[in-house]
LUMTORTI-369460 format. One record per residue: residue number from 1; residue in three letters; x, y, z of N, C-alpha, C in turn. Coordinates in Angstrom, 2 decimals, padded with zeros to 5 digits. Layout:
+-----+--------+---------+---------+---------+---------+---------+---------+---------+---------+---------+
| num | residu |      nx |      ny |      nz |     cax |     cay |     caz |      cx |      cy |      cz |
+-----+--------+---------+---------+---------+---------+---------+---------+---------+---------+---------+
| NUM |    ALA |       X |       Y |       Z |       X |       Y |       Z |       X |       Y |       Z |
...
+-----+--------+---------+---------+---------+---------+---------+---------+---------+---------+---------+
END
This chain:
+-----+--------+---------+---------+---------+---------+---------+---------+---------+---------+---------+
| num | residu |      nx |      ny |      nz |     cax |     cay |     caz |      cx |      cy |      cz |
+-----+--------+---------+---------+---------+---------+---------+---------+---------+---------+---------+
|   1 |    MET |  001.15 | -001.35 | -000.36 | -000.34 |  000.08 | -000.22 |  001.09 |  001.64 |  000.24 |
|   2 |    ILE |  000.40 |  001.89 | -000.82 |  001.51 |  003.50 | -000.73 |  001.04 |  004.31 |  000.22 |
|   3 |    THR |  002.06 |  004.68 |  001.02 |  001.63 |  005.62 |  001.86 |  001.76 |  007.13 |  001.91 |
|   4 |    SER |  001.41 |  007.95 |  002.46 |  000.90 |  009.33 |  001.82 |  002.29 |  010.47 |  001.82 |
|   5 |    MET |  003.09 |  009.45 |  002.62 |  004.93 |  010.32 |  002.46 |  005.07 |  009.62 |  000.98 |
|   6 |    THR |  005.26 |  008.37 |  000.66 |  005.22 |  007.68 | -000.43 |  005.20 |  008.75 | -001.84 |
|   7 |    PHE |  004.05 |  008.76 | -001.37 |  003.10 |  009.62 | -002.93 |  003.48 |  010.96 | -002.94 |
|   8 |    ILE |  003.66 |  011.45 | -001.77 |  004.59 |  013.21 | -001.87 |  005.63 |  012.95 | -002.78 |
|   9 |    ILE |  006.51 |  012.06 | -002.18 |  007.62 |  012.29 | -002.74 |  008.20 |  011.87 | -003.87 |
|  10 |    ALA |  007.29 |  010.66 | -004.84 |  007.07 |  010.59 | -005.71 |  006.54 |  011.53 | -007.17 |
|  11 |    LEU |  005.68 |  012.44 | -005.87 |  004.97 |  013.88 | -006.72 |  005.71 |  014.71 | -006.96 |
|  12 |    TYR |  006.92 |  014.60 | -005.89 |  008.11 |  015.95 | -005.45 |  009.24 |  015.32 | -007.00 |
|  13 |    ILE |  009.03 |  014.21 | -007.33 |  010.14 |  013.63 | -007.99 |  009.61 |  013.86 | -009.47 |
|  14 |    PHE |  008.13 |  013.82 | -009.89 |  007.70 |  013.96 | -010.92 |  007.32 |  015.05 | -011.29 |
|  15 |    VAL |  007.57 |  016.30 | -010.44 |  007.29 |  017.71 | -010.69 |  009.01 |  017.81 | -010.73 |
|  16 |    LEU |  009.89 |  017.94 | -010.11 |  010.81 |  018.40 | -010.28 |  011.50 |  017.90 | -011.69 |
|  17 |    ALA |  011.40 |  016.59 | -012.29 |  011.69 |  016.01 | -013.49 |  011.07 |  016.87 | -014.44 |
|  18 |    GLY |  009.78 |  016.88 | -014.60 |  009.07 |  017.82 | -015.72 |  009.71 |  018.51 | -015.39 |
|  19 |    PHE |  010.22 |  020.17 | -014.25 |  010.43 |  021.42 | -014.05 |  012.25 |  021.31 | -014.95 |
|  20 |    THR |  012.60 |  020.18 | -014.96 |  014.23 |  020.10 | -015.39 |  013.87 |  019.82 | -016.66 |
|  21 |    GLY |  013.06 |  019.19 | -017.35 |  012.72 |  018.60 | -018.71 |  012.28 |  019.85 | -019.48 |
|  22 |    TYR |  011.81 |  020.75 | -019.01 |  011.16 |  021.48 | -019.00 |  012.26 |  023.06 | -019.64 |
|  23 |    ILE |  012.92 |  023.45 | -018.62 |  014.33 |  024.20 | -018.65 |  015.10 |  023.91 | -019.51 |
|  24 |    VAL |  015.41 |  022.49 | -019.49 |  016.30 |  021.60 | -020.77 |  016.20 |  022.40 | -021.82 |
|  25 |    ILE |  015.03 |  021.82 | -022.61 |  014.50 |  021.51 | -023.82 |  013.95 |  023.38 | -024.28 |
|  26 |    SER |  014.09 |  024.38 | -023.12 |  013.37 |  025.89 | -023.44 |  014.98 |  026.64 | -024.22 |
|  27 |    ARG |  016.09 |  025.80 | -023.48 |  017.13 |  026.04 | -023.90 |  018.23 |  025.73 | -024.80 |
|  28 |    VAL |  017.76 |  024.90 | -025.80 |  017.76 |  024.24 | -026.80 |  017.71 |  025.36 | -028.46 |
|  29 |    PRO |  018.33 |  025.65 | -028.89 |  017.79 |  025.94 | -030.33 |  017.12 |  025.80 | -031.50 |
|  30 |    SER |  016.41 |  026.72 | -031.59 |  015.31 |  025.64 | -032.70 |  015.78 |  024.56 | -033.48 |
|  31 |    ILE |  017.06 |  025.23 | -034.25 |  017.67 |  024.01 | -035.23 |  017.96 |  022.65 | -034.83 |
|  32 |    LEU |  018.31 |  022.55 | -033.17 |  018.11 |  021.12 | -032.88 |  017.26 |  020.27 | -032.09 |
|  33 |    HIS |  016.04 |  021.10 | -032.41 |  014.74 |  020.50 | -031.95 |  014.38 |  019.30 | -032.61 |
|  34 |    THR |  014.45 |  019.76 | -033.81 |  013.92 |  018.09 | -034.87 |  014.85 |  017.23 | -034.34 |
|  35 |    PRO |  016.49 |  017.02 | -034.02 |  017.24 |  016.17 | -033.87 |  016.90 |  015.39 | -032.39 |
|  36 |    LEU |  016.58 |  016.47 | -031.50 |  016.76 |  016.18 | -029.67 |  015.14 |  015.47 | -029.79 |
|  37 |    MET |  013.95 |  015.64 | -030.55 |  012.85 |  015.07 | -030.05 |  012.84 |  014.11 | -031.24 |
|  38 |    SER |  013.48 |  013.62 | -032.30 |  013.63 |  012.12 | -032.56 |  014.60 |  011.50 | -032.16 |
|  39 |    GLY |  015.51 |  011.78 | -031.45 |  016.41 |  011.07 | -030.52 |  015.66 |  010.21 | -028.69 |
|  40 |    SER |  015.14 |  010.93 | -028.59 |  013.80 |  010.99 | -027.67 |  013.27 |  010.28 | -027.63 |
|  41 |    ASN |  012.59 |  010.31 | -028.73 |  011.42 |  009.84 | -028.96 |  011.99 |  008.34 | -029.18 |
|  42 |    PHE |  013.12 |  008.30 | -029.77 |  013.36 |  007.28 | -029.92 |  014.10 |  006.20 | -028.71 |
|  43 |    ILE |  014.33 |  007.12 | -027.95 |  014.73 |  006.37 | -026.46 |  014.24 |  005.74 | -025.93 |
|  44 |    HIS |  012.48 |  006.50 | -026.05 |  011.72 |  006.11 | -025.10 |  011.21 |  004.61 | -025.10 |
|  45 |    GLY |  011.51 |  004.19 | -025.95 |  011.86 |  002.14 | -025.63 |  011.68 |  001.93 | -024.32 |
|  46 |    ILE |  012.60 |  002.81 | -023.70 |  012.53 |  002.36 | -022.19 |  011.39 |  002.70 | -021.21 |
|  47 |    VAL |  010.59 |  003.58 | -021.96 |  009.26 |  003.27 | -021.30 |  008.41 |  002.33 | -021.42 |
|  48 |    VAL |  008.34 |  001.64 | -023.14 |  008.04 |  000.69 | -023.53 |  008.28 | -000.82 | -022.29 |
|  49 |    VAL |  009.26 | -000.82 | -022.10 |  010.03 | -001.67 | -020.79 |  009.66 | -001.66 | -019.14 |
|  50 |    GLY |  008.93 | -000.30 | -019.05 |  008.21 | -000.07 | -017.76 |  006.99 | -000.17 | -017.79 |
|  51 |    ALA |  006.60 |  000.33 | -019.26 |  004.97 | -000.18 | -018.98 |  004.95 | -002.07 | -019.12 |
|  52 |    LEU |  005.64 | -001.94 | -019.76 |  005.43 | -003.78 | -019.65 |  005.58 | -004.07 | -018.42 |
|  53 |    SER |  006.44 | -004.06 | -017.44 |  006.88 | -004.65 | -016.57 |  005.46 | -004.57 | -015.86 |
|  54 |    VAL |  004.87 | -003.04 | -015.56 |  003.54 | -002.47 | -014.67 |  002.87 | -003.34 | -015.53 |
|  55 |    LEU |  002.81 | -003.74 | -017.21 |  001.54 | -004.27 | -016.85 |  001.41 | -006.24 | -016.75 |
|  56 |    PHE |  002.70 | -006.47 | -016.55 |  002.80 | -008.02 | -016.70 |  002.47 | -007.99 | -014.52 |
|  57 |    SER |  003.10 | -007.09 | -013.64 |  002.92 | -007.47 | -012.51 |  001.36 | -006.25 | -012.05 |
|  58 |    ALA |  000.58 | -006.45 | -013.31 | -000.74 | -005.58 | -012.37 | -001.97 | -006.91 | -012.42 |
|  59 |    THR | -002.50 | -006.45 | -010.93 | -003.14 | -007.20 | -010.55 | -004.88 | -007.19 | -010.44 |
|  60 |    ASN | -005.03 | -005.96 | -011.05 | -006.54 | -005.35 | -011.06 | -006.59 | -004.63 | -012.23 |
|  61 |    VAL | -007.82 | -004.41 | -012.58 | -008.52 | -003.63 | -014.34 | -007.88 | -002.60 | -014.26 |
|  62 |    ALA | -007.35 | -001.52 | -013.52 | -006.93 | -000.27 | -013.49 | -005.64 | -000.23 | -013.79 |
|  63 |    GLU | -004.31 | -001.18 | -012.87 | -003.36 | -000.83 | -013.26 | -003.16 | -001.69 | -014.77 |
|  64 |    GLN | -004.25 | -002.71 | -015.54 | -004.26 | -003.60 | -016.17 | -004.01 | -002.58 | -017.47 |
|  65 |    VAL | -005.64 | -001.16 | -017.17 | -005.41 | -000.42 | -018.42 | -004.90 |  000.42 | -018.45 |
|  66 |    ILE | -003.48 |  000.49 | -017.40 | -002.60 |  002.00 | -017.42 | -001.75 |  000.99 | -017.93 |
|  67 |    GLY | -001.45 |  000.04 | -017.54 | -000.09 | -000.92 | -018.73 | -000.46 | -000.52 | -019.45 |
|  68 |    PHE | -001.48 | -001.01 | -020.17 | -001.81 | -000.90 | -021.51 | -001.84 | -000.07 | -022.10 |
|  69 |    LEU | -002.09 |  001.14 | -022.06 | -001.90 |  002.89 | -022.42 | -000.27 |  003.21 | -022.63 |
|  70 |    GLY |  000.37 |  002.40 | -021.34 |  001.69 |  003.08 | -021.00 |  002.75 |  002.22 | -022.48 |
|  71 |    VAL |  002.26 |  001.17 | -022.96 |  002.55 | -000.01 | -024.00 |  002.19 |  000.79 | -024.95 |
|  72 |    LEU |  001.06 |  001.58 | -025.28 |  000.57 |  001.43 | -026.59 |  001.34 |  002.86 | -026.99 |
|  73 |    LEU |  001.26 |  004.12 | -025.47 |  001.87 |  005.52 | -026.08 |  003.30 |  005.49 | -026.65 |
|  74 |    GLY |  003.60 |  004.31 | -025.35 |  005.19 |  004.54 | -025.52 |  005.99 |  004.12 | -026.94 |
|  75 |    ALA |  005.03 |  002.79 | -027.66 |  005.62 |  002.26 | -028.91 |  004.99 |  003.27 | -029.92 |
|  76 |    GLY |  003.70 |  003.78 | -029.88 |  004.14 |  005.04 | -030.80 |  004.96 |  006.14 | -030.37 |
|  77 |    ASN |  005.21 |  006.29 | -029.70 |  006.50 |  007.58 | -029.41 |  007.88 |  006.93 | -030.12 |
|  78 |    VAL |  008.09 |  005.36 | -029.88 |  009.09 |  005.54 | -030.45 |  009.09 |  005.19 | -031.76 |
|  79 |    MET |  008.14 |  004.81 | -032.50 |  007.29 |  004.31 | -034.10 |  007.64 |  006.28 | -034.13 |
|  80 |    GLY |  007.58 |  007.22 | -033.40 |  007.20 |  008.27 | -034.29 |  008.42 |  009.06 | -034.02 |
|  81 |    GLY |  009.95 |  008.64 | -033.52 |  011.37 |  008.71 | -033.47 |  011.47 |  007.94 | -034.57 |
|  82 |    TYR |  011.55 |  006.76 | -034.82 |  011.73 |  006.08 | -036.15 |  011.60 |  007.23 | -037.07 |
|  83 |    VAL |  010.65 |  007.33 | -037.70 |  009.86 |  008.24 | -038.88 |  010.66 |  009.36 | -038.54 |
|  84 |    VAL |  010.62 |  010.35 | -038.14 |  010.82 |  011.56 | -037.88 |  012.56 |  011.38 | -038.20 |
|  85 |    THR |  013.36 |  010.21 | -037.41 |  014.62 |  009.88 | -037.87 |  014.89 |  009.96 | -039.41 |
|  86 |    ASP |  013.64 |  008.77 | -040.14 |  013.70 |  008.37 | -041.11 |  014.20 |  009.95 | -042.31 |
|  87 |    ARG |  012.97 |  010.99 | -042.08 |  012.64 |  012.03 | -042.44 |  013.78 |  012.84 | -042.72 |
|  88 |    MET |  014.90 |  012.97 | -041.34 |  015.68 |  013.54 | -041.43 |  016.67 |  013.02 | -042.42 |
|  89 |    LEU |  017.21 |  011.94 | -042.13 |  018.32 |  011.33 | -042.85 |  017.58 |  011.31 | -044.09 |
|  90 |    ALA |  016.79 |  011.09 | -044.89 |  016.44 |  011.48 | -046.18 |  016.70 |  012.85 | -046.42 |
|  91 |    MET |  016.99 |  013.99 | -046.12 |  016.94 |  015.48 | -046.61 |  018.77 |  015.12 | -046.86 |
|  92 |    PHE |  019.62 |  014.25 | -046.70 |  020.66 |  014.83 | -046.35 |  021.42 |  012.85 | -047.51 |
|  93 |    ARG |  020.29 |  012.22 | -048.41 |  020.38 |  011.43 | -049.42 |  020.39 |  011.81 | -050.69 |
|  94 |    PRO |  020.93 |  011.49 | -051.47 |  021.57 |  012.18 | -053.14 |  019.94 |  011.90 | -053.69 |
|  95 |    SER |  019.41 |  013.32 | -054.51 |  018.37 |  013.01 | -055.20 |  018.87 |  012.37 | -056.69 |
|  96 |    THR |  017.96 |  011.64 | -056.78 |  018.26 |  011.02 | -058.32 |  016.74 |  010.92 | -058.63 |
|  97 |    LYS |  016.84 |  012.05 | -060.37 |  016.16 |  011.95 | -060.67 |  015.54 |  011.06 | -062.08 |
|  98 |    PRO |  014.89 |  010.97 | -062.76 |  014.88 |  009.80 | -063.96 |  015.27 |  010.34 | -064.97 |
|  99 |    ALA |  015.83 |  010.06 | -066.02 |  015.77 |  010.74 | -067.45 |  014.52 |  011.20 | -067.95 |
| 100 |    THR |  014.30 |  012.30 | -068.47 |  013.99 |  012.47 | -069.31 |  014.18 |  012.27 | -070.50 |
| 101 |    THR |  012.87 |  012.57 | -071.46 |  013.05 |  012.15 | -073.12 |  014.10 |  012.97 | -073.36 |
| 102 |    SER |  014.20 |  014.41 | -073.34 |  014.92 |  015.05 | -073.75 |  015.96 |  015.60 | -073.00 |
| 103 |    ASP |  016.60 |  014.96 | -071.78 |  017.46 |  014.12 | -072.12 |  018.23 |  013.11 | -072.12 |
| 104 |    GLU |  017.37 |  011.84 | -072.48 |  018.07 |  011.00 | -073.56 |  018.29 |  011.26 | -074.87 |
| 105 |    LYS |  017.59 |  012.65 | -075.50 |  017.98 |  012.57 | -076.60 |  019.03 |  013.48 | -076.58 |
| 106 |    LYS |  019.67 |  014.20 | -075.94 |  020.62 |  014.78 | -075.91 |  022.17 |  014.63 | -074.95 |
| 107 |    ALA |  021.73 |  012.94 | -074.73 |  022.67 |  012.42 | -074.22 |  023.46 |  011.28 | -075.63 |
| 108 |    GLN |  021.95 |  010.74 | -076.04 |  022.65 |  009.98 | -077.61 |  023.22 |  011.13 | -078.50 |
| 109 |    SER |  023.38 |  012.19 | -077.96 |  023.88 |  013.03 | -080.31 |  025.15 |  013.29 | -079.44 |
+-----+--------+---------+---------+---------+---------+---------+---------+---------+---------+---------+
END
């Protein structure tokens, strides 16, 4: 059973982590937000592992629902990290345009 002091300590840590995250992210230059968010979303695989732990140790329906939502949202965040990273890397790939008929005629001349 969770005591009131345990809850207060957990709430304090949560608020402190949220405040620290806000301060750190607000000081990142705008040009670095996409790579930063891509990496942090990708690393959220740790959240999926934690949510799976909660889901597997759930003893009642409320814990099962919270665990399932944690797995679902964490997996979506990881997938979003993959998508954003792929789009960022696509910016650095060389573009290959298919040859048009006028380009082919010039090449044959």
